[in-house]
C-alpha positions, -999 to 999 in steps of 0.1 A, spaced: 324 57 -141 306 34 -119 276 57 -114 283 65 -77 279 102 -74 277 104 -37 309 84 -33 325 106 -58 316 139 -38 332 121 -9 364 114 -26 363 152 -39 362 165 -3 389 141 9 413 155 -19 405 191 -12 406 187 26 441 172 26 463 196 4 495 183 21 487 151 5 470 161 -28 489 187 -43 468 200 -72 484 216 -102 462 239 -124 451 212 -148 442 189 -120 422 218 -102 402 223 -134 395 187 -139 384 183 -103 359 213 -108 346 197 -139 344 163 -121 325 178 -92 300 196 -117 293 165 -137 287 146 -105 261 174 -95 246 170 -130 243 132 -124 226 138 -91 201 163 -109 215 194 -95 222 215 -125 221 247 -107 248 237 -83 269 223 -112 266 254 -133 278 276 -103 308 253 -97 318 257 -134 312 294 -136 329 302 -104 359 284 -118 357 306 -149 354 337 -130 385 329 -109 406 320 -139 389 338 -169 421 336 -192 426 298 -186 421 283 -220 425 248 -206 398 255 -181 374 268 -208 378 238 -228 371 216 -199 340 236 -188 328 234 -225 330 197 -224 312 194 -190 285 215 -204 282 195 -238 282 162 -221 251 171 -200 233 188 -228 237 223 -218 244 236 -251 236 272 -245 261 273 -216 286 256 -239 282 280 -266 286 310 -242 319 294 -228 332 288 -264 326 326 -272 345 335 -242 374 312 -254 372 327 -289 374 361 -275 408 352 -260 419 332 -290 400 339 -321 419 314 -343 418 285 -318 410 254 -340 395 235 -309 373 263 -298 362 268 -334 354 231 -338 335 230 -306 315 261 -316 306 243 -348 297 209 -330 275 228 -304 256 247 -334 253 213 -352 238 196 -322 214 222 -319 204 218 -357 217 254 -364 236 239 -393 243 271 -411 257 286 -381 279 254 -376 293 256 -413 312 289 -408 333 278 -378 340 244 -394 352 262 -426 373 285 -406 391 255 -391 398 239 -424 414 274 -435 436 272 -404 443 235 -408 437 224 -444 438 187 -434 414 187 -404 393 161 -418 371 161 -386 360 195 -394 354 186 -432 334 156 -422 312 178 -397 307 205 -424 298 177 -449 271 165 -424 257 201 -419 256 206 -458 238 172 -460 212 178 -432 204 212 -447 200 198 -480 230 215 -498 238 184 -517 264 198 -541 285 212 -513 279 180 -492 292 158 -521 321 179 -527 332 175 -490 324 139 -488 345 130 -522 375 150 -509 372 129 -475 368 96 -497 401 103 -514 420 112 -480 403 86 -461 393 56 -482 382 33 -455 360 60 -435 325 44 -433 309 79 -426 320 91 -459 301 63 -478 270 68 -456 268 104 -466 275 97 -504 249 70 -501 223 95 -486 231 121 -514 225 95 -541 195 82 -525 179 118 -524 188 124 -559 172 88 -569 205 76 -583 198 40 -573 230 25 -586 254 50 -570 234 48 -538 237 11 -539 275 13 -544 280 37 -515 258 19 -491 276 -15 -500 311 3 -494 296 16 -462 288 -21 -448 323 -31 -459 339 -6 -438 314 1 -409 314 -15 -374 291 -48 -377 257 -48 -363 254 -12 -355 218 5 -356 232 27 -385 243 -5 -403 209 -21 -398 193 9 -412 218 10 -443 210 -29 -448 175 -21 -449 178 7 -472 198 -16 -495 171 -42 -496 146 -14 -506 168 -1 -534 173 -38 -547 136 -44 -547 141 -71 -519 115 -78 -490 126 -65 -457 
């Protein structure tokens, strides 16, 4: 966290070289491998980082916790194709694992493959009808792919379940704006500002959009 990768690697070596002091269970071994890989990513050594992660998976190919940890390490460092390959391994072991399906959707969404993301998000919602994270992500994918009716349906469902979720009002505002429904857009954007974190970049954008809709000078 302090951005000291060399010191991090020293500590990792210290842990591994003293097994009599540092007894590592499976979970800790997984986390240590992921930490080592993240450190090499930070040192701009992606090849070494990937070898560490892939070796860990080869040694424990059926460890679902490890697969989730490796997916996270890849995703956090922008290695989306590696993350997706790891998720696919996970889904072969557990086709109905909601977290793996959610991760598959998120990686595809990050890669702007919105239609490929919608399917796993829908599957998660079939398995867990109140998984509002999956529904929000699906709504975003529908919106970004200009499927406005489907997006509105998801956002309105979320609005009933999570009336203070500012992300919902942002989505509804964008839908209304694209449809040139000025009054509805103003209403939703104002609700966004009521519930959102103050002074965020997105909030500044919404404030500017509101001025535009109301005919005010920026």
